[in-house]
GUDOVEX-809924 format. One record per residue: residue number from 1; residue in one letter; x, y, z of N, C-alpha, C in turn. Coordinates in nm, 4 decimals, padded with zeros to 6 digits. Example, Ala and Ser with C-alpha at 12.3 -4.5 7.8 and 13.67 -1.06 7.14 Angstrom:
2
 num residuo     n_xx     n_yy     n_zz    ca_xx    ca_yy    ca_zz     c_xx     c_yy     c_zz
   1       A  01.3190 -00.5690  00.7800  01.2300 -00.4500  00.7800  01.3200 -00.3300  00.7800
   2       S  01.2850 -00.2250  00.7080  01.3670 -00.1060  00.7140  01.2900  00.0030  00.7870
REM end
This chain:
177
 num residuo     n_xx     n_yy     n_zz    ca_xx    ca_yy    ca_zz     c_xx     c_yy     c_zz
   1       X  01.8844 -02.5984  00.6905  01.9317 -02.4954  00.7519  01.8826 -02.4490  00.9020
   2       X  02.0375 -02.3994  00.9665  01.9916 -02.4398  01.0636  02.0288 -02.2605  01.1352
   3       X  01.8505 -02.2541  01.2039  01.8170 -02.0929  01.3128  01.9967 -02.0881  01.3174
   4       X  02.0403 -01.9104  01.2906  02.1482 -01.8424  01.3564  02.0583 -01.8342  01.5227
   5       X  02.2237 -01.8250  01.5960  02.1816 -01.7662  01.8047  02.1515 -01.6686  01.7864
   6       X  02.1347 -01.5643  01.6446  02.0453 -01.4364  01.7765  01.9221 -01.4270  01.7223
   7       X  01.8595 -01.5607  01.5844  01.7482 -01.5146  01.5977  01.6577 -01.6571  01.6671
   8       X  01.7169 -01.7218  01.7202  01.6576 -01.8325  01.8055  01.6842 -01.7354  02.0077
   9       X  01.7533 -01.6694  02.0050  01.7496 -01.5939  02.0684  01.5907 -01.3929  02.1204
  10       X  01.6240 -01.4418  01.9459  01.4858 -01.3032  01.9424  01.3701 -01.2773  02.0399
  11       X  01.2806 -01.4274  02.0480  01.1471 -01.3823  02.0467  01.1927 -01.3908  02.2320
  12       X  01.3184 -01.4488  02.2735  01.3331 -01.4744  02.4763  01.3698 -01.2758  02.5161
  13       X  01.4368 -01.2208  02.4293  01.4957 -01.0844  02.3788  01.3310 -01.0039  02.4618
  14       X  01.2877 -01.0307  02.3389  01.1945 -00.9656  02.3101  01.1463 -00.8899  02.4947
  15       X  01.0561 -01.0456  02.4669  00.9674 -01.1056  02.5947  00.9775 -01.0512  02.7161
  16       X  01.1193 -01.0774  02.7698  01.2106 -01.0158  02.8893  01.1401 -00.8837  02.9110
  17       X  01.2241 -00.8107  02.7770  01.2480 -00.6989  02.7343  01.0880 -00.6557  02.7908
  18       X  00.9868 -00.6709  02.7005  00.8173 -00.5728  02.7365  00.8240 -00.6384  02.8704
  19       X  00.7353 -00.7659  02.9424  00.7850 -00.7672  03.0249  00.8428 -00.6945  03.1388
  20       X  00.9732 -00.6062  03.1179  01.0758 -00.5837  03.2154  01.0638 -00.3553  03.2223
  21       X  00.9852 -00.3831  03.1294  00.9251 -00.1864  03.1078  00.7817 -00.1954  03.1283
  22       X  00.7029 -00.3054  03.1815  00.5712 -00.3660  03.1934  00.4978 -00.2893  03.3562
  23       X  00.6633 -00.3800  03.4455  00.7040 -00.4158  03.5609  00.7066 -00.3132  03.6176
  24       X  00.8001 -00.2358  03.5154  00.8922 -00.0842  03.5909  00.8266 -00.0022  03.5788
  25       X  00.6697 -00.0013  03.4839  00.6185  00.1639  03.4539  00.5643  00.1879  03.6035
  26       X  00.4747  00.2971  03.6928  00.4256  00.3074  03.7102  00.2775  00.3062  03.7196
  27       X  00.1375  00.2919  03.8396  00.0875  00.2602  03.7462 -00.0390  00.4376  03.7846
  28       X -00.0145  00.4703  03.7370 -00.1407  00.6075  03.7029 -00.2020  00.6001  03.6461
  29       X -00.2722  00.5945  03.5635 -00.4079  00.5822  03.4801 -00.4931  00.4879  03.5103
  30       X -00.6117  00.5181  03.5444 -00.7296  00.4247  03.4804 -00.8163  00.3858  03.3941
  31       X -00.6802  00.3049  03.2938 -00.7241  00.2676  03.1223 -00.8540  00.3038  03.1323
  32       X -00.9444  00.2492  02.9659 -01.0521  00.2626  02.9548 -01.1950  00.1949  02.9825
  33       X -01.3505  00.2055  03.0539 -01.3709  00.2132  03.0877 -01.4017  00.1306  03.2080
  34       X -01.2885  00.1981  03.2527 -01.2577  00.1200  03.3971 -01.1152  00.0938  03.4186
  35       X -01.0227 -00.0012  03.2950 -00.9614 -00.0840  03.3352 -00.8721 -00.0720  03.4332
  36       X -00.7636 -00.1581  03.4512 -00.6329 -00.0354  03.4860 -00.5767 -00.0517  03.3602
  37       X -00.4553 -00.0062  03.3878 -00.3322  00.0613  03.2792 -00.2523  00.0339  03.1496
  38       X -00.2715 -00.0899  03.2090 -00.1582 -00.2105  03.1059 -00.3065 -00.2654  03.0073
  39       X -00.2898 -00.2773  02.8522 -00.3851 -00.3234  02.7758 -00.2593 -00.4075  02.7020
  40       X -00.3843 -00.4964  02.6989 -00.2804 -00.6068  02.5676 -00.3859 -00.6097  02.4499
  41       X -00.3289 -00.7354  02.3329 -00.4255 -00.7574  02.2450 -00.3473 -00.7451  02.1111
  42       X -00.4193 -00.7394  02.0086 -00.3494 -00.8358  01.8442 -00.3011 -00.6918  01.8002
  43       X -00.2491 -00.6859  01.7061 -00.2576 -00.5568  01.5098 -00.2418 -00.6396  01.5066
  44       X -00.3463 -00.5874  01.3280 -00.3525 -00.6745  01.2010 -00.2981 -00.6169  01.1141
  45       X -00.1917 -00.6237  00.9762 -00.2541 -00.5111  00.8358 -00.0430 -00.5936  00.8963
  46       X  00.0508 -00.4921  00.8778  00.2161 -00.4951  00.8588  00.3354 -00.4057  00.9726
  47       X  00.3466 -00.4393  01.0136  00.3206 -00.6077  01.0657  00.1993 -00.6784  01.1575
  48       X  00.1576 -00.7858  01.1610  00.0991 -00.8824  01.2426  00.1502 -00.9732  01.4177
  49       X  00.1024 -00.8974  01.5316  00.1400 -00.9544  01.6663  00.0485 -00.8757  01.7647
  50       X  00.1770 -00.9335  01.8214  00.1008 -00.9270  01.9779  00.1288 -00.7477  01.9872
  51       X  00.0492 -00.6585  02.0945  00.0660 -00.5733  02.0885 -00.0236 -00.5081  02.2222
  52       X  00.0950 -00.4769  02.3359  00.1194 -00.3831  02.4117  00.0433 -00.2311  02.4477
  53       X -00.0229 -00.1667  02.5711  00.0533 -00.0112  02.6460  00.0300 -00.0841  02.6879
  54       X  00.0488  00.0926  02.7869  00.0680  00.1146  02.9263  00.0349  00.2811  02.9314
  55       X -00.0101  00.3126  02.9476 -00.0915  00.4224  02.9991  00.0317  00.4746  03.1215
  56       X  00.0845  00.5446  03.1215  00.1735  00.6678  03.2587  00.0723  00.7742  03.2886
  57       X -00.0133  00.8538  03.1564 -00.1194  00.9383  03.2448 -00.2103  00.9323  03.1568
  58       X -00.2461  01.0466  03.1260 -00.4124  01.0168  03.0736 -00.3906  01.0868  02.9379
  59       X -00.2372  01.1250  02.9453 -00.1876  01.2281  02.7925 -00.0948  01.1461  02.7268
  60       X -00.0369  01.0737  02.7898  00.1110  00.9886  02.7785  00.1104  00.8291  02.8002
  61       X  00.1746  00.7638  02.6980  00.2011  00.6122  02.7084  00.3038  00.5500  02.6505
  62       X  00.2956  00.4638  02.6922  00.4023  00.3381  02.6379  00.3889  00.2297  02.5745
  63       X  00.3957  00.2263  02.3611  00.3179  00.1157  02.3033  00.4500 -00.0033  02.2890
  64       X  00.4243 -00.1491  02.3447  00.4438 -00.2423  02.2310  00.4614 -00.3009  02.1442
  65       X  00.5412 -00.3983  02.0264  00.5046 -00.4654  01.9765  00.5580 -00.6550  01.9564
  66       X  00.5390 -00.7158  01.9718  00.5493 -00.8005  01.8781  00.5026 -00.9027  01.7986
  67       X  00.6183 -00.9107  01.6741  00.4858 -00.8962  01.5376  00.6177 -00.9839  01.4883
  68       X  00.5919 -01.0356  01.3832  00.5870 -01.1024  01.2366  00.5628 -01.0669  01.0979
  69       X  00.6232 -01.0634  01.0022  00.5871 -00.9724  00.8439  00.6553 -01.0727  00.7587
  70       X  00.5659 -01.0438  00.6500  00.6543 -01.1171  00.5733  00.5680 -01.0483  00.4621
  71       X  00.7612 -00.9921  00.3972  00.7161 -00.8963  00.2787  00.7615 -00.9235  00.1756
  72       X  00.6773 -00.8192  00.0894  00.7571 -01.0131 -00.0711  00.8090 -00.8411 -00.1208
  73       X  00.8366 -00.7902 -00.0844  00.9691 -00.6305 -00.2028  01.0171 -00.7217 -00.3014
  74       X  01.0376 -00.7085 -00.4190  01.1639 -00.6912 -00.4624  01.1014 -00.8168 -00.5613
  75       X  01.0140 -00.9238 -00.5639  00.9633 -01.0326 -00.5735  01.0420 -01.1865 -00.4305
  76       X  01.0949 -01.1220 -00.3658  01.1686 -01.1887 -00.2896  01.0671 -01.2367 -00.1284
  77       X  01.0469 -01.3451 -00.1001  00.9215 -01.3324  00.0351  01.0583 -01.2827  00.1603
  78       X  01.0049 -01.2121  00.2163  01.1025 -01.1765  00.3248  01.0592 -01.2222  00.5033
  79       X  01.0972 -01.3147  00.5289  01.0398 -01.3128  00.5689  01.0833 -01.2197  00.8070
  80       X  00.9837 -01.2213  00.9226  01.0237 -01.0610  00.9972  00.9908 -01.0627  01.1178
  81       X  01.1185 -01.0975  01.2492  01.0415 -01.0754  01.3649  01.0737 -00.9792  01.4417
  82       X  01.0040 -00.9294  01.4295  01.0214 -00.7402  01.5154  00.9812 -00.7437  01.6711
  83       X  01.0542 -00.6979  01.7289  00.9548 -00.6391  01.9178  01.0377 -00.4800  01.8686
  84       X  00.9046 -00.3750  01.8830  00.9033 -00.2393  01.8562  00.8729 -00.2183  02.0190
  85       X  00.8925 -00.0843  02.0052  00.8254  00.0751  02.1204  00.8208  00.1722  02.0753
  86       X  00.7021  00.2957  02.1211  00.7135  00.3317  02.1102  00.6827  00.3997  02.2641
  87       X  00.6958  00.5218  02.2759  00.6684  00.6532  02.3168  00.5644  00.7628  02.2630
  88       X  00.3966  00.7362  02.3648  00.2687  00.7909  02.2818  00.2707  00.9634  02.3436
  89       X  00.2657  01.0160  02.2672  00.1578  01.1534  02.3093 -00.0201  01.1582  02.2693
  90       X -00.1103  01.1635  02.3456 -00.2104  01.1346  02.3249 -00.2963  01.3270  02.2863
  91       X -00.3805  01.3800  02.1891 -00.4393  01.4634  02.2228 -00.5642  01.4320  02.1712
  92       X -00.6668  01.4715  02.2758 -00.7854  01.5521  02.2817 -00.8367  01.5763  02.1374
  93       X -00.9264  01.5089  02.0369 -00.9365  01.5512  01.8726 -01.0656  01.5842  01.9407
  94       X -01.1369  01.4437  02.0073 -01.3348  01.5197  01.9477 -01.3302  01.4299  02.0703
  95       X -01.4491  01.4705  02.1901 -01.5006  01.4164  02.2840 -01.6411  01.4293  02.2668
  96       X -01.6810  01.2798  02.2060 -01.8354  01.2400  02.2034 -01.7937  01.1292  02.3875
  97       X -01.9483  01.1223  02.4059 -02.0138  01.0779  02.5282 -01.9750  00.9711  02.5470
  98       X -01.9743  00.8987  02.4707 -01.9697  00.6629  02.4888 -01.8426  00.6868  02.4750
  99       X -01.7456  00.7804  02.3767 -01.6287  00.7095  02.3816 -01.5294  00.8375  02.3852
 100       X -01.3294  00.8140  02.3609 -01.2727  00.9167  02.3265 -01.2258  00.8840  02.2341
 101       X -01.1983  00.9593  02.1825 -01.1127  00.9431  01.9864 -00.9590  01.0712  01.9950
 102       X -00.8838  01.0173  02.0810 -00.7358  01.1295  02.0939 -00.6820  01.0461  01.9407
 103       X -00.5888  01.1233  01.9336 -00.4748  01.1562  01.8018 -00.3093  01.1348  01.8968
 104       X -00.2911  01.0135  01.8159 -00.1736  01.0286  01.8829 -00.0809  01.0426  01.7722
 105       X  00.0771  01.0682  01.8119  00.1752  01.0815  01.7277  00.3334  00.9935  01.8949
 106       X  00.4193  01.0040  01.8596  00.4997  00.9203  01.9038  00.6863  00.9329  01.8593
 107       X  00.7801  00.8983  01.9141  00.8715  00.7764  01.8895  00.8822  00.6931  01.9226
 108       X  00.9739  00.6478  01.7751  00.9908  00.4808  01.8827  01.1004  00.4545  01.8036
 109       X  01.1412  00.2694  01.8449  01.2274  00.1995  01.7052  01.1949  00.0939  01.7429
 110       X  01.2066 -00.0116  01.6665  01.2388 -00.1836  01.6656  01.3274 -00.2271  01.5806
 111       X  01.3059 -00.3523  01.6493  01.4868 -00.4803  01.6331  01.4413 -00.5320  01.5009
 112       X  01.4828 -00.5182  01.4823  01.3510 -00.6993  01.3512  01.5089 -00.7484  01.2830
 113       X  01.4524 -00.9457  01.3104  01.5595 -01.0343  01.2679  01.4185 -01.0690  01.1090
 114       X  01.5641 -01.0429  01.0600  01.5351 -01.0638  00.8894  01.5647 -01.2131  00.8601
 115       X  01.5428 -01.3341  00.8480  01.5165 -01.3709  00.7378  01.5087 -01.3787  00.5346
 116       X  01.6116 -01.3494  00.5509  01.6074 -01.3662  00.3647  01.7486 -01.3455  00.2822
 117       X  01.7692 -01.3378  00.1576  01.8722 -01.3649  00.0374  01.8260 -01.2848 -00.0528
 118       X  01.8088 -01.1541 -00.0833  01.7964 -01.1416 -00.1711  01.9001 -01.0006 -00.2374
 119       X  01.9877 -00.9937 -00.1805  02.0613 -00.9030 -00.0777  02.0421 -00.7855 -00.0510
 120       X  01.9170 -00.6890 -00.0087  01.8862 -00.6026 -00.0322  02.0410 -00.4972  00.1409
 121       X  01.9820 -00.5962  00.2157  02.0919 -00.5698  00.2975  02.2625 -00.5929  00.2527
 122       X  02.2391 -00.7417  00.2837  02.3403 -00.8658  00.3029  02.2979 -00.9763  00.2370
 123       X  02.4030 -01.0358  00.2267  02.3840 -01.1647  00.1668  02.3495 -01.2805  00.2597
 124       X  02.3498 -01.2970  00.4215  02.3108 -01.3365  00.5182  02.2389 -01.3956  00.4719
 125       X  02.1724 -01.5204  00.5105  02.0789 -01.6338  00.6239  01.9888 -01.4985  00.6565
 126       X  02.0682 -01.4511  00.7786  01.9354 -01.4285  00.9342  02.0146 -01.2854  00.9062
 127       X  01.9445 -01.1591  00.8509  01.9862 -00.9629  00.8809  01.9244 -00.9450  01.0213
 128       X  01.9877 -00.8267  01.1057  01.9874 -00.8184  01.1845  01.9466 -00.6167  01.1607
 129       X  01.8786 -00.6156  01.1968  01.8439 -00.4672  01.1452  01.7935 -00.3942  01.2752
 130       X  01.7534 -00.2587  01.2470  01.7627 -00.1309  01.3263  01.6553 -00.0270  01.3534
 131       X  01.5474  00.0432  01.3887  01.4846  00.1176  01.2811  01.4315  00.2402  01.3871
 132       X  01.4246  00.3913  01.3849  01.3624  00.4377  01.3995  01.2161  00.4257  01.3542
 133       X  01.0411  00.4858  01.4799  00.9431  00.4893  01.4338  00.8806  00.6374  01.4225
 134       X  00.7563  00.6251  01.3704  00.7177  00.8185  01.4538  00.5367  00.7269  01.4006
 135       X  00.4952  00.6549  01.4855  00.3873  00.6249  01.4964  00.2737  00.7564  01.5175
 136       X  00.1967  00.7171  01.4017  00.0715  00.8444  01.3891 -00.0229  00.7985  01.3974
 137       X -00.1286  00.8048  01.4428 -00.3331  00.7077  01.4476 -00.4053  00.7478  01.5597
 138       X -00.5242  00.7214  01.5503 -00.6821  00.7233  01.5946 -00.6610  00.5981  01.7086
 139       X -00.7188  00.6204  01.8495 -00.7842  00.5428  01.9348 -00.9473  00.5682  01.9120
 140       X -00.9753  00.4450  01.9563 -01.1554  00.4470  02.0403 -01.1278  00.4335  02.0800
 141       X -01.1284  00.4664  02.3107 -01.1525  00.3721  02.4197 -01.2668  00.4187  02.4749
 142       X -01.3667  00.3015  02.4736 -01.5391  00.2959  02.5151 -01.5265  00.2770  02.6657
 143       X -01.5767  00.3744  02.7166 -01.6458  00.4253  02.8513 -01.6926  00.3437  02.9062
 144       X -01.8016  00.2221  02.8390 -01.8718  00.2548  02.8940 -01.7181 -00.0246  02.8656
 145       X -01.6695  00.0229  02.8480 -01.5718 -00.0990  02.8433 -01.4367 -00.1118  02.9119
 146       X -01.3793 -00.2159  02.9384 -01.1537 -00.2134  02.8269 -01.1678 -00.1981  02.7366
 147       X -01.2465 -00.1206  02.7016 -01.1307 -00.1878  02.5173 -01.1229 -00.0897  02.4739
 148       X -01.0043 -00.0279  02.4223 -00.9971  00.0420  02.2694 -00.9342 -00.0562  02.1155
 149       X -00.9876  00.0477  02.0655 -00.9637 -00.0059  01.8627 -00.8633  00.0737  01.8512
 150       X -00.7877  00.0929  01.7170 -00.6423  00.1818  01.7069 -00.6453  00.1510  01.5427
 151       X -00.5846  00.2610  01.4673 -00.5782  00.2495  01.4015 -00.4385  00.3708  01.3315
 152       X -00.2934  00.2952  01.3370 -00.2428  00.3555  01.3011 -00.0874  00.3200  01.1232
 153       X -00.0679  00.4897  01.1296  00.0409  00.4757  01.0235  00.1455  00.5216  01.0202
 154       X  00.2694  00.4822  01.0429  00.4637  00.4319  01.0758  00.5489  00.4262  01.0711
 155       X  00.5773  00.5919  00.9191  00.7032  00.5961  00.8558  00.7779  00.5915  00.9634
 156       X  00.8950  00.5263  00.9753  01.0269  00.4983  00.9743  01.1753  00.5137  00.9134
 157       X  01.2492  00.4260  00.9615  01.3738  00.4151  00.8686  01.4620  00.4205  00.9738
 158       X  01.4922  00.3145  00.8771  01.5939  00.1472  00.9083  01.7512  00.2890  00.9259
 159       X  01.8023  00.2356  01.0621  01.9532  00.3099  01.0360  02.0846  00.2204  01.0466
 160       X  02.0325  00.0283  01.1056  02.0750 -00.1085  01.1135  02.0775 -00.2055  00.9572
 161       X  02.1195 -00.2649  00.9033  02.2168 -00.2626  00.8856  02.2945 -00.1315  00.7853
 162       X  02.1857 -00.1096  00.6937  02.1730  00.0805  00.5933  02.0422  00.1042  00.6608
 163       X  02.0879  00.1921  00.5936  01.9579  00.2934  00.5323  01.9464  00.3355  00.4860
 164       X  01.7308  00.2551  00.4795  01.6331  00.2328  00.4301  01.4671  00.2702  00.4759
 165       X  01.4655  00.3799  00.3378  01.2757  00.4084  00.4215  01.2140  00.2979  00.4578
 166       X  01.0661  00.2814  00.6346  01.0385  00.2103  00.6368  00.8882  00.2026  00.6210
 167       X  00.7918  00.1597  00.6272  00.6769  00.2354  00.6431  00.5843  00.0349  00.7104
 168       X  00.5062  00.0804  00.8415  00.4530  00.0215  00.8709  00.2789  00.0090  00.8258
 169       X  00.1962  00.0039  00.8889  00.0417  00.0342  00.8852  00.0150 -00.0504  01.0119
 170       X -00.1133  00.0339  01.0435 -00.2669 -00.1536  01.0711 -00.3329 -00.1535  01.1827
 171       X -00.4174 -00.2315  01.2319 -00.6050 -00.1764  01.2411 -00.5630 -00.2466  01.3937
 172       X -00.6037 -00.2457  01.5389 -00.5862 -00.3010  01.6295 -00.6801 -00.2754  01.7494
 173       X -00.7116 -00.4191  01.8880 -00.7040 -00.3471  01.9324 -00.6777 -00.4696  02.0707
 174       X -00.7218 -00.3763  02.2028 -00.6285 -00.4396  02.2840 -00.7555 -00.4189  02.4371
 175       X -00.7343 -00.5091  02.4730 -00.8455 -00.5359  02.5899 -00.7215 -00.4570  02.7137
 176       X -00.8149 -00.3580  02.8372 -00.7409 -00.3133  02.9912 -00.7422 -00.3636  03.0857
 177       X -00.6342 -00.4398  03.1845 -00.6317 -00.5418  03.2551 -00.6312 -00.3716  03.4294
REM end
């Protein structure tokens, strides 16, 4: 089976959007451990992939996700490629000496390209989806190294091609440049 045009274009569009957003944002905050304001790393969970974060100031940031997922809902494997972005607000919950532990909440969205045939949205092999996201999490920002570790849960709502509840969760790490 030949991939659809939208499936072949998805990784390129996501990378272009991620790069443009990272270059256009102001550099206003020095990241953890004296690193820069841009961090790049991984997230493991549902979904799994690359994670980036750009600090706008000491309490606001934009994060990005380019990931894949293999979901076995309804006894049918669903492969997904997704690009997501969220605007995050951080709150200082705890202030230990060697780390920062801010809680965060945000609002964002994700574009998802499905490859399945189970009739959940449509009976096509290649589906496109759009979802709203509300990330909730906690970060561990090291003061002695340019590293961030985080855990998050992200409830969401698909609005295209039909309404459907969504839940993502993951554990990740980023290095700041």
